[in-house]
PyMOL CGO cylinders between C-alpha atoms (Angstrom):
from pymol import cmd
from pymol.cgo import CYLINDER

trace = [
    CYLINDER, 0.00, 0.00, 0.00, 1.33, 3.41, -0.92, 0.3, 1, 1, 1, 1, 1, 1,
    CYLINDER, 1.33, 3.41, -0.92, 1.36, 5.60, 2.18, 0.3, 1, 1, 1, 1, 1, 1,
    CYLINDER, 1.36, 5.60, 2.18, 1.69, 9.36, 2.29, 0.3, 1, 1, 1, 1, 1, 1,
    CYLINDER, 1.69, 9.36, 2.29, 3.68, 11.66, 4.57, 0.3, 1, 1, 1, 1, 1, 1,
    CYLINDER, 3.68, 11.66, 4.57, 4.21, 10.43, 8.12, 0.3, 1, 1, 1, 1, 1, 1,
    CYLINDER, 4.21, 10.43, 8.12, 4.09, 13.15, 10.75, 0.3, 1, 1, 1, 1, 1, 1,
    CYLINDER, 4.09, 13.15, 10.75, 5.79, 12.72, 14.09, 0.3, 1, 1, 1, 1, 1, 1,
    CYLINDER, 5.79, 12.72, 14.09, 3.66, 10.62, 16.42, 0.3, 1, 1, 1, 1, 1, 1,
    CYLINDER, 3.66, 10.62, 16.42, 1.35, 9.48, 13.61, 0.3, 1, 1, 1, 1, 1, 1,
    CYLINDER, 1.35, 9.48, 13.61, 1.17, 6.28, 11.62, 0.3, 1, 1, 1, 1, 1, 1,
    CYLINDER, 1.17, 6.28, 11.62, 1.36, 6.26, 7.84, 0.3, 1, 1, 1, 1, 1, 1,
    CYLINDER, 1.36, 6.26, 7.84, -1.38, 8.19, 6.04, 0.3, 1, 1, 1, 1, 1, 1,
    CYLINDER, -1.38, 8.19, 6.04, -3.51, 6.20, 3.69, 0.3, 1, 1, 1, 1, 1, 1,
    CYLINDER, -3.51, 6.20, 3.69, -5.39, 7.87, 0.86, 0.3, 1, 1, 1, 1, 1, 1,
    CYLINDER, -5.39, 7.87, 0.86, -9.16, 7.29, 0.99, 0.3, 1, 1, 1, 1, 1, 1,
    CYLINDER, -9.16, 7.29, 0.99, -9.05, 5.82, -2.52, 0.3, 1, 1, 1, 1, 1, 1,
    CYLINDER, -9.05, 5.82, -2.52, -6.42, 3.31, -1.41, 0.3, 1, 1, 1, 1, 1, 1,
    CYLINDER, -6.42, 3.31, -1.41, -8.60, 2.28, 1.51, 0.3, 1, 1, 1, 1, 1, 1,
    CYLINDER, -8.60, 2.28, 1.51, -11.58, 1.88, -0.81, 0.3, 1, 1, 1, 1, 1, 1,
    CYLINDER, -11.58, 1.88, -0.81, -9.47, -0.22, -3.20, 0.3, 1, 1, 1, 1, 1, 1,
    CYLINDER, -9.47, -0.22, -3.20, -8.16, -2.32, -0.32, 0.3, 1, 1, 1, 1, 1, 1,
    CYLINDER, -8.16, -2.32, -0.32, -11.65, -3.22, 0.95, 0.3, 1, 1, 1, 1, 1, 1,
    CYLINDER, -11.65, -3.22, 0.95, -12.88, -4.34, -2.51, 0.3, 1, 1, 1, 1, 1, 1,
    CYLINDER, -12.88, -4.34, -2.51, -16.40, -3.21, -1.68, 0.3, 1, 1, 1, 1, 1, 1,
    CYLINDER, -16.40, -3.21, -1.68, -16.56, -5.18, 1.57, 0.3, 1, 1, 1, 1, 1, 1,
    CYLINDER, -16.56, -5.18, 1.57, -18.02, -3.38, 4.59, 0.3, 1, 1, 1, 1, 1, 1,
    CYLINDER, -18.02, -3.38, 4.59, -15.53, -1.84, 6.98, 0.3, 1, 1, 1, 1, 1, 1,
    CYLINDER, -15.53, -1.84, 6.98, -15.61, 0.12, 10.23, 0.3, 1, 1, 1, 1, 1, 1,
    CYLINDER, -15.61, 0.12, 10.23, -13.42, 3.05, 11.20, 0.3, 1, 1, 1, 1, 1, 1,
    CYLINDER, -13.42, 3.05, 11.20, -12.27, 2.67, 14.80, 0.3, 1, 1, 1, 1, 1, 1,
    CYLINDER, -12.27, 2.67, 14.80, -10.04, 5.68, 15.32, 0.3, 1, 1, 1, 1, 1, 1,
    CYLINDER, -10.04, 5.68, 15.32, -10.27, 9.26, 14.09, 0.3, 1, 1, 1, 1, 1, 1,
    CYLINDER, -10.27, 9.26, 14.09, -7.68, 12.00, 14.68, 0.3, 1, 1, 1, 1, 1, 1,
    CYLINDER, -7.68, 12.00, 14.68, -8.72, 15.63, 14.20, 0.3, 1, 1, 1, 1, 1, 1,
    CYLINDER, -8.72, 15.63, 14.20, -5.82, 17.07, 12.19, 0.3, 1, 1, 1, 1, 1, 1,
    CYLINDER, -5.82, 17.07, 12.19, -5.93, 20.62, 13.55, 0.3, 1, 1, 1, 1, 1, 1,
    CYLINDER, -5.93, 20.62, 13.55, -6.13, 19.74, 17.25, 0.3, 1, 1, 1, 1, 1, 1,
    CYLINDER, -6.13, 19.74, 17.25, -4.66, 16.25, 17.47, 0.3, 1, 1, 1, 1, 1, 1,
    CYLINDER, -4.66, 16.25, 17.47, -7.71, 15.07, 19.39, 0.3, 1, 1, 1, 1, 1, 1,
    CYLINDER, -7.71, 15.07, 19.39, -8.28, 11.34, 18.90, 0.3, 1, 1, 1, 1, 1, 1,
    CYLINDER, -8.28, 11.34, 18.90, -11.71, 9.74, 19.01, 0.3, 1, 1, 1, 1, 1, 1,
    CYLINDER, -11.71, 9.74, 19.01, -11.98, 5.98, 19.29, 0.3, 1, 1, 1, 1, 1, 1,
    CYLINDER, -11.98, 5.98, 19.29, -15.10, 3.90, 18.74, 0.3, 1, 1, 1, 1, 1, 1,
    CYLINDER, -15.10, 3.90, 18.74, -16.87, 2.13, 15.91, 0.3, 1, 1, 1, 1, 1, 1,
    CYLINDER, -16.87, 2.13, 15.91, -17.89, 4.47, 13.10, 0.3, 1, 1, 1, 1, 1, 1,
    CYLINDER, -17.89, 4.47, 13.10, -19.43, 3.44, 9.82, 0.3, 1, 1, 1, 1, 1, 1,
    CYLINDER, -19.43, 3.44, 9.82, -18.11, 5.53, 6.95, 0.3, 1, 1, 1, 1, 1, 1,
    CYLINDER, -18.11, 5.53, 6.95, -20.65, 7.60, 5.02, 0.3, 1, 1, 1, 1, 1, 1,
    CYLINDER, -20.65, 7.60, 5.02, -22.53, 5.71, 2.33, 0.3, 1, 1, 1, 1, 1, 1,
    CYLINDER, -22.53, 5.71, 2.33, -20.82, 7.55, -0.50, 0.3, 1, 1, 1, 1, 1, 1,
    CYLINDER, -20.82, 7.55, -0.50, -17.43, 6.56, 0.93, 0.3, 1, 1, 1, 1, 1, 1,
    CYLINDER, -17.43, 6.56, 0.93, -18.53, 2.92, 0.80, 0.3, 1, 1, 1, 1, 1, 1,
    CYLINDER, -18.53, 2.92, 0.80, -19.00, 3.06, -2.98, 0.3, 1, 1, 1, 1, 1, 1,
    CYLINDER, -19.00, 3.06, -2.98, -16.20, 1.85, -5.25, 0.3, 1, 1, 1, 1, 1, 1,
    CYLINDER, -16.20, 1.85, -5.25, -13.72, 4.52, -6.36, 0.3, 1, 1, 1, 1, 1, 1,
    CYLINDER, -13.72, 4.52, -6.36, -15.17, 4.37, -9.87, 0.3, 1, 1, 1, 1, 1, 1,
    CYLINDER, -15.17, 4.37, -9.87, -18.69, 4.96, -8.54, 0.3, 1, 1, 1, 1, 1, 1,
    CYLINDER, -18.69, 4.96, -8.54, -17.44, 7.82, -6.33, 0.3, 1, 1, 1, 1, 1, 1,
    CYLINDER, -17.44, 7.82, -6.33, -15.91, 9.46, -9.41, 0.3, 1, 1, 1, 1, 1, 1,
    CYLINDER, -15.91, 9.46, -9.41, -19.13, 8.87, -11.33, 0.3, 1, 1, 1, 1, 1, 1,
    CYLINDER, -19.13, 8.87, -11.33, -21.25, 10.50, -8.58, 0.3, 1, 1, 1, 1, 1, 1,
    CYLINDER, -21.25, 10.50, -8.58, -18.86, 13.48, -8.40, 0.3, 1, 1, 1, 1, 1, 1,
    CYLINDER, -18.86, 13.48, -8.40, -19.06, 13.90, -12.18, 0.3, 1, 1, 1, 1, 1, 1,
    CYLINDER, -19.06, 13.90, -12.18, -22.85, 13.70, -12.02, 0.3, 1, 1, 1, 1, 1, 1,
    CYLINDER, -22.85, 13.70, -12.02, -22.94, 16.48, -9.43, 0.3, 1, 1, 1, 1, 1, 1,
    CYLINDER, -22.94, 16.48, -9.43, -20.46, 18.62, -11.39, 0.3, 1, 1, 1, 1, 1, 1,
    CYLINDER, -20.46, 18.62, -11.39, -22.59, 18.21, -14.51, 0.3, 1, 1, 1, 1, 1, 1,
    CYLINDER, -22.59, 18.21, -14.51, -25.62, 19.40, -12.50, 0.3, 1, 1, 1, 1, 1, 1,
    CYLINDER, -25.62, 19.40, -12.50, -27.36, 16.05, -12.97, 0.3, 1, 1, 1, 1, 1, 1,
    CYLINDER, -27.36, 16.05, -12.97, -27.33, 16.25, -16.75, 0.3, 1, 1, 1, 1, 1, 1,
    CYLINDER, -27.33, 16.25, -16.75, -27.48, 12.71, -18.08, 0.3, 1, 1, 1, 1, 1, 1,
    CYLINDER, -27.48, 12.71, -18.08, -26.75, 14.05, -21.56, 0.3, 1, 1, 1, 1, 1, 1,
    CYLINDER, -26.75, 14.05, -21.56, -23.55, 15.70, -20.28, 0.3, 1, 1, 1, 1, 1, 1,
    CYLINDER, -23.55, 15.70, -20.28, -22.60, 12.51, -18.41, 0.3, 1, 1, 1, 1, 1, 1,
    CYLINDER, -22.60, 12.51, -18.41, -22.97, 10.55, -21.64, 0.3, 1, 1, 1, 1, 1, 1,
    CYLINDER, -22.97, 10.55, -21.64, -20.64, 12.99, -23.36, 0.3, 1, 1, 1, 1, 1, 1,
    CYLINDER, -20.64, 12.99, -23.36, -18.06, 12.87, -20.52, 0.3, 1, 1, 1, 1, 1, 1,
    CYLINDER, -18.06, 12.87, -20.52, -18.01, 9.08, -20.28, 0.3, 1, 1, 1, 1, 1, 1,
    CYLINDER, -18.01, 9.08, -20.28, -18.64, 8.37, -23.95, 0.3, 1, 1, 1, 1, 1, 1,
    CYLINDER, -18.64, 8.37, -23.95, -21.65, 6.15, -23.32, 0.3, 1, 1, 1, 1, 1, 1,
    CYLINDER, -21.65, 6.15, -23.32, -25.36, 6.19, -24.11, 0.3, 1, 1, 1, 1, 1, 1,
    CYLINDER, -25.36, 6.19, -24.11, -28.18, 7.73, -22.08, 0.3, 1, 1, 1, 1, 1, 1,
    CYLINDER, -28.18, 7.73, -22.08, -29.53, 4.26, -21.08, 0.3, 1, 1, 1, 1, 1, 1,
    CYLINDER, -29.53, 4.26, -21.08, -26.05, 3.26, -19.87, 0.3, 1, 1, 1, 1, 1, 1,
    CYLINDER, -26.05, 3.26, -19.87, -25.85, 6.34, -17.63, 0.3, 1, 1, 1, 1, 1, 1,
    CYLINDER, -25.85, 6.34, -17.63, -29.39, 5.71, -16.30, 0.3, 1, 1, 1, 1, 1, 1,
    CYLINDER, -29.39, 5.71, -16.30, -28.52, 2.07, -15.60, 0.3, 1, 1, 1, 1, 1, 1,
    CYLINDER, -28.52, 2.07, -15.60, -25.40, 3.01, -13.67, 0.3, 1, 1, 1, 1, 1, 1,
    CYLINDER, -25.40, 3.01, -13.67, -27.25, 5.66, -11.67, 0.3, 1, 1, 1, 1, 1, 1,
    CYLINDER, -27.25, 5.66, -11.67, -29.90, 3.09, -10.77, 0.3, 1, 1, 1, 1, 1, 1,
    CYLINDER, -29.90, 3.09, -10.77, -27.24, 0.56, -9.73, 0.3, 1, 1, 1, 1, 1, 1,
    CYLINDER, -27.24, 0.56, -9.73, -25.49, 3.13, -7.52, 0.3, 1, 1, 1, 1, 1, 1,
    CYLINDER, -25.49, 3.13, -7.52, -28.82, 4.28, -6.04, 0.3, 1, 1, 1, 1, 1, 1,
    CYLINDER, -28.82, 4.28, -6.04, -29.53, 0.70, -4.93, 0.3, 1, 1, 1, 1, 1, 1,
    CYLINDER, -29.53, 0.70, -4.93, -26.52, 0.98, -2.58, 0.3, 1, 1, 1, 1, 1, 1,
    CYLINDER, -26.52, 0.98, -2.58, -27.71, 4.21, -0.95, 0.3, 1, 1, 1, 1, 1, 1,
    CYLINDER, -27.71, 4.21, -0.95, -30.40, 4.73, 1.66, 0.3, 1, 1, 1, 1, 1, 1,
    CYLINDER, -30.40, 4.73, 1.66, -32.47, 7.79, 1.02, 0.3, 1, 1, 1, 1, 1, 1,
    CYLINDER, -32.47, 7.79, 1.02, -33.91, 10.14, 3.59, 0.3, 1, 1, 1, 1, 1, 1,
    CYLINDER, -33.91, 10.14, 3.59, -37.68, 10.35, 3.41, 0.3, 1, 1, 1, 1, 1, 1,
    CYLINDER, -37.68, 10.35, 3.41, -38.22, 14.00, 2.49, 0.3, 1, 1, 1, 1, 1, 1,
    CYLINDER, -38.22, 14.00, 2.49, -41.98, 13.74, 2.93, 0.3, 1, 1, 1, 1, 1, 1,
    CYLINDER, -41.98, 13.74, 2.93, -42.55, 11.58, 6.01, 0.3, 1, 1, 1, 1, 1, 1,
    CYLINDER, -42.55, 11.58, 6.01, -46.03, 10.76, 7.24, 0.3, 1, 1, 1, 1, 1, 1,
    CYLINDER, -46.03, 10.76, 7.24, -47.13, 13.25, 9.91, 0.3, 1, 1, 1, 1, 1, 1,
    CYLINDER, -47.13, 13.25, 9.91, -47.15, 12.05, 13.50, 0.3, 1, 1, 1, 1, 1, 1,
    CYLINDER, -47.15, 12.05, 13.50, -50.20, 12.37, 15.72, 0.3, 1, 1, 1, 1, 1, 1,
    CYLINDER, -50.20, 12.37, 15.72, -48.54, 15.33, 17.43, 0.3, 1, 1, 1, 1, 1, 1,
    CYLINDER, -48.54, 15.33, 17.43, -48.01, 17.02, 14.04, 0.3, 1, 1, 1, 1, 1, 1,
    CYLINDER, -48.01, 17.02, 14.04, -51.69, 16.60, 13.18, 0.3, 1, 1, 1, 1, 1, 1,
    CYLINDER, -51.69, 16.60, 13.18, -52.81, 18.00, 16.54, 0.3, 1, 1, 1, 1, 1, 1,
    CYLINDER, -52.81, 18.00, 16.54, -50.45, 20.97, 16.17, 0.3, 1, 1, 1, 1, 1, 1,
    CYLINDER, -50.45, 20.97, 16.17, -51.85, 21.76, 12.72, 0.3, 1, 1, 1, 1, 1, 1,
    CYLINDER, -51.85, 21.76, 12.72, -55.39, 21.47, 14.13, 0.3, 1, 1, 1, 1, 1, 1,
    CYLINDER, -55.39, 21.47, 14.13, -54.54, 23.88, 16.98, 0.3, 1, 1, 1, 1, 1, 1,
    CYLINDER, -54.54, 23.88, 16.98, -53.12, 26.41, 14.51, 0.3, 1, 1, 1, 1, 1, 1,
    CYLINDER, -53.12, 26.41, 14.51, -56.32, 26.18, 12.46, 0.3, 1, 1, 1, 1, 1, 1,
    CYLINDER, -56.32, 26.18, 12.46, -54.53, 24.81, 9.38, 0.3, 1, 1, 1, 1, 1, 1,
    CYLINDER, -54.53, 24.81, 9.38, -56.87, 21.81, 9.15, 0.3, 1, 1, 1, 1, 1, 1,
    CYLINDER, -56.87, 21.81, 9.15, -60.39, 21.00, 10.28, 0.3, 1, 1, 1, 1, 1, 1,
    CYLINDER, -60.39, 21.00, 10.28, -61.35, 18.42, 12.91, 0.3, 1, 1, 1, 1, 1, 1,
    CYLINDER, -61.35, 18.42, 12.91, -62.56, 16.12, 10.10, 0.3, 1, 1, 1, 1, 1, 1,
    CYLINDER, -62.56, 16.12, 10.10, -59.24, 16.44, 8.24, 0.3, 1, 1, 1, 1, 1, 1,
    CYLINDER, -59.24, 16.44, 8.24, -57.31, 15.77, 11.45, 0.3, 1, 1, 1, 1, 1, 1,
    CYLINDER, -57.31, 15.77, 11.45, -59.37, 12.64, 12.15, 0.3, 1, 1, 1, 1, 1, 1,
    CYLINDER, -59.37, 12.64, 12.15, -58.87, 11.42, 8.59, 0.3, 1, 1, 1, 1, 1, 1,
    CYLINDER, -58.87, 11.42, 8.59, -55.07, 11.89, 8.84, 0.3, 1, 1, 1, 1, 1, 1,
    CYLINDER, -55.07, 11.89, 8.84, -54.95, 10.16, 12.22, 0.3, 1, 1, 1, 1, 1, 1,
    CYLINDER, -54.95, 10.16, 12.22, -56.93, 7.20, 10.85, 0.3, 1, 1, 1, 1, 1, 1,
    CYLINDER, -56.93, 7.20, 10.85, -54.46, 6.85, 7.94, 0.3, 1, 1, 1, 1, 1, 1,
    CYLINDER, -54.46, 6.85, 7.94, -51.50, 6.61, 10.28, 0.3, 1, 1, 1, 1, 1, 1,
]
cmd.load_cgo(trace, "trace")
């Protein structure tokens, strides 16, 4: 493994891409984190962010997608592949990512709060509470 600069009191630095290559897509856990500016060390079991768990190629693809402002046409031009190929790869990558529900079902407390503020009627509140 190619390691970077070694500062006094630190072990060898490993590039994130090298770590991703080393794991070959297998799950891994980070157990120690050092804050570079303060030297504070935190130990525990931390899962890396989902995007960091993607292969290096998929990380590059996602970065290119963001830089092209989500333009599938532009992605096709950059990578020299067809629109369906880009869509297929996006779908494959998306299968590996959990998405945050941006429109969650309201809780009972949410419904009552809206009722108190006069935003919904008693009948609407009852209907929403019955759905959940």
